[in-house]
C-alpha positions as CSV (number, residue, x, y, z in Angstrom):
1,X,-0.6,-9.2,6.9
2,X,0.5,-5.3,7.2
3,X,-2.8,-4.9,8.1
4,X,-2.5,-6.6,10.5
5,X,0.5,-6.5,12.2
6,X,1.9,-9.7,10.6
7,X,4.0,-8.2,8.5
8,X,6.0,-4.4,8.6
9,X,7.4,-3.6,4.2
10,X,5.7,-4.4,1.2
11,X,8.0,-3.3,-1.2
12,X,6.4,-3.4,-5.2
13,X,8.8,-3.1,-8.1
14,X,6.7,-5.2,-10.7
15,X,3.3,-3.7,-13.0
16,X,0.0,-3.3,-11.2
17,X,-2.6,-2.1,-12.4
18,X,-5.5,0.0,-10.0
19,X,-7.4,-2.2,-9.6
20,X,-4.9,-5.1,-7.9
21,X,-4.2,-2.3,-5.5
22,X,-6.7,-0.4,-5.0
23,X,-8.9,-2.3,-2.0
24,X,-5.9,-3.1,0.5
25,X,-4.5,-0.1,0.0
26,X,-7.9,0.8,2.0
27,X,-7.3,-1.1,4.3
28,X,-3.4,-0.8,4.9
29,X,-4.7,2.8,5.6
30,X,-7.8,2.5,7.2
31,X,-4.9,0.9,9.8
32,X,-3.0,3.1,10.2
33,X,-0.1,1.8,7.0
34,X,0.6,3.7,4.4
35,X,1.3,3.1,0.5
36,X,3.9,5.8,-1.6
37,X,5.1,5.6,-4.5
38,X,9.8,5.7,-4.7
39,X,9.5,9.0,-5.2
40,X,7.2,8.9,-1.7
41,X,4.3,9.8,-2.9
42,X,0.6,8.9,-2.2
43,X,0.3,5.9,-4.7
44,X,-3.6,7.9,-6.7
45,X,-6.0,6.7,-8.6
46,X,-7.9,7.8,-11.7
47,X,-4.1,7.9,-13.5
48,X,-4.2,8.0,-17.4
49,X,-4.1,4.1,-18.7
50,X,-4.5,2.6,-14.5
51,X,-1.3,1.5,-14.4
52,X,0.3,2.1,-10.7
53,X,4.4,3.4,-10.4
54,X,6.3,1.3,-7.8
55,X,5.3,1.4,-4.3
56,X,6.1,0.2,-0.6
57,X,3.4,-0.5,1.5
58,X,4.3,-0.5,5.5
59,X,2.7,-0.6,8.7
60,X,2.2,1.9,10.9
61,X,5.1,-0.5,13.0
62,X,5.4,-3.3,15.7
63,X,2.7,-3.3,18.2
64,X,-0.3,-3.0,16.6
65,X,-3.1,-5.9,15.3
66,X,-6.5,-5.6,13.7
67,X,-8.9,-7.7,15.3
């Protein structure tokens, strides 16, 4: 929904694993959005244990739309 311009922000504070987020992050970033940890770093992959930290995902802002 963020990549399509239908939502602005997705905060995730619960546990996710790398396989839960990889495809969505790729789509969102291809659409100009971002996924970052609460520390402001890009959500990384290949971590020991494959567990993600809490993160925020957001789009480019109002007025864009991916067809």
